[in-house]
C-alpha positions in Angstrom: 0.9 -5.0 -22.0 -2.4 -6.7 -21.6 -5.4 -4.5 -21.5 -9.4 -5.4 -21.0 -10.5 -6.8 -18.1 -7.3 -8.3 -16.2 -5.7 -6.0 -13.6 -2.4 -5.3 -13.7 -0.3 -4.8 -10.6 2.7 -2.4 -11.1 5.3 -2.2 -8.3 7.2 0.7 -8.7 9.4 1.4 -5.8 12.1 -1.3 -4.0 11.8 -1.4 0.0 12.4 1.4 2.0 14.9 0.2 4.5 15.0 3.0 6.7 14.8 1.6 10.8 11.8 2.3 12.6 11.6 2.0 16.5 9.3 -0.5 17.8 8.7 1.7 20.8 8.7 4.9 19.1 12.0 5.7 21.3 14.5 6.0 18.6 15.7 4.3 15.4 16.2 0.6 15.5 19.1 -1.5 13.6 19.3 -1.1 9.7 20.5 -3.4 7.6 21.9 -2.8 3.6 19.1 -2.9 0.8 19.6 -5.8 -1.2 17.4 -4.6 -3.9 18.4 -0.7 -3.9 17.0 2.4 -3.1 13.9 3.8 -4.0 15.6 5.9 -7.0 17.5 2.8 -8.3 14.1 1.1 -8.4 12.3 4.0 -10.7 15.4 4.0 -13.0 15.3 0.3 -13.4 11.6 0.8 -14.5 8.4 -0.9 -13.3 8.2 -4.4 -12.3 5.1 -6.1 -12.9 3.9 -8.4 -10.2 1.0 -10.7 -9.0 -1.3 -9.7 -6.2 -0.5 -9.9 -3.5 3.0 -8.6 -3.3 5.1 -10.4 -0.8 8.3 -9.2 0.7 10.9 -10.8 2.7 8.9 -9.7 6.2 5.3 -8.7 5.0 2.4 -9.3 2.4 0.9 -6.0 1.0 -2.4 -6.1 -1.1 -5.1 -4.1 -2.7 -8.1 -5.9 -3.1 -10.7 -4.0 -5.4 -13.3 -4.7 -8.0 -11.6 -5.6 -11.7 -14.3 -3.1 -13.6 -15.9 -0.2 -12.0 -18.9 2.2 -13.1 -18.7 5.5 -13.9 -20.3 7.8 -10.9 -20.5 4.1 -9.0 -18.8 4.1 -5.5 -16.5 1.3 -4.9 -14.1 0.6 -2.1 -10.1 -0.5 -2.4 -9.0 -2.6 0.6 -5.4 -2.0 1.4 -3.8 -4.5 4.0 -0.6 -5.0 5.3 0.4 -8.4 7.6 3.5 -9.5 8.8 5.4 -12.8 7.6 6.3 -15.0 11.0 8.2 -14.0 12.7 7.5 -10.4 11.6 4.1 -8.6 12.6 3.1 -5.0 11.6 4.3 -2.4 14.1 1.2 -0.4 15.2 3.9 2.4 17.0 4.7 3.3 13.5 2.8 6.1 12.0 2.0 4.2 8.5 0.7 6.4 5.8 -1.3 5.5 2.7 -1.0 8.2 -0.1 -2.9 8.5 -3.6 -0.2 9.1 -6.2 -2.2 8.8 -9.5 -5.9 9.2 -9.3 -6.9 11.8 -11.9 -10.1 9.9 -13.2 -11.4 9.0 -9.8 -12.8 11.0 -6.9 -11.1 10.4 -3.1 -12.5 12.0 -0.1 -8.9 12.3 1.0 -5.4 12.2 -0.9 -3.9 10.2 2.4 -4.6 8.3 5.0 -2.7 7.6 8.7 -2.6 5.4 11.6 -0.3 4.2 14.2 2.1 5.8 16.0 3.1 6.1 20.0 -0.2 6.4 21.0 -1.5 3.3 18.5 -4.2 5.0 17.3 -6.4 3.5 14.9 -6.6 6.6 12.9 -8.4 6.6 9.2 -7.6 2.8 9.3 -10.2 0.3 10.0 -7.4 -2.2 11.8 -4.2 -0.9 13.2 -2.5 -3.8 15.3 -0.1 -6.2 15.4 -1.8 -8.6 13.6 -3.2 -6.5 10.4 -3.1 -2.8 9.1 -5.8 -2.0 7.0 -7.3 0.9 5.3 -10.8 0.9 3.2 -10.7 3.9 0.7 -13.9 5.0 -1.0 -13.4 5.8 -4.7 -15.8 7.2 -7.4 -14.8 6.6 -11.0 -15.7 10.1 -12.9 -14.6 8.8 -16.8 -14.9 6.1 -18.7 -11.8 4.3 -20.1 -8.7 2.5 -18.8 -6.8 4.5 -16.1 -3.8 4.0 -14.4 -4.2 4.5 -10.5 -1.6 4.5 -7.9 -1.4 4.4 -3.9 2.0 4.7 -2.0 1.7 2.8 1.1 4.4 3.1 4.1 4.4 0.6 7.4 6.6 -0.6 9.9 7.5 -4.1 11.1 9.1 -5.2 13.9 10.6 -9.0 14.5 8.8 -10.8 17.6 11.6 -12.9 18.0 14.6 -10.7 18.2 13.1 -7.8 20.1 14.1 -4.1 18.9 14.7 -5.2 15.1 12.3 -3.2 13.3 12.2 -1.9 9.9 10.0 0.6 7.6 8.7 -0.6 3.8 7.1 1.3 1.4 5.5 0.0 -1.4 3.5 1.6 -4.5 0.9 -0.4 -5.7 -0.3 0.5 -9.1 -3.1 -1.0 -11.4 -4.8 -0.1 -14.8 -8.5 0.2 -13.8 -11.1 -0.5 -16.2 -14.0 2.0 -15.9 -17.4 1.2 -17.3 -19.7 4.1 -18.8 -22.9 4.8 -16.9 -26.1 2.8 -16.8 -27.9 3.2 -20.2 -31.3 5.3 -19.9 
């Protein structure tokens, strides 16, 4: 593992292959998970990946500063977009949840958007082009700390009407927190 200023991305869970409906009325078609289930992925260990994380049908990333300072608010911007012909499904109730954040203060532990009413909810943007959450974070302690967020979102195929999928990714990294300003 590389320490210091380099940021490591950890992809912890495999893809969730549950079906989702593009219109919120019921399940869409499902297909087998070629990469296994979430339980299979965690048993196999952690896969290190570079940002952004690209799936067959999507791109998901967490944009943030490499090094932050104790007591100074920063933002992590989580973004999902579909890969043609797939698009974000705003009819699916997406969820972003903090999993490992012990050395950081957050205003909430989870954020939601979308659903049959297509609410923006806690997101900055929730439409077919992009799902975006901007999460304010305040580091509490100097050091190098693990951080993990679970992001669950829906996608639909623009060509084959009714073919929708739900994906779940856990994005994690070791965040370097510098001490406060010297007085």
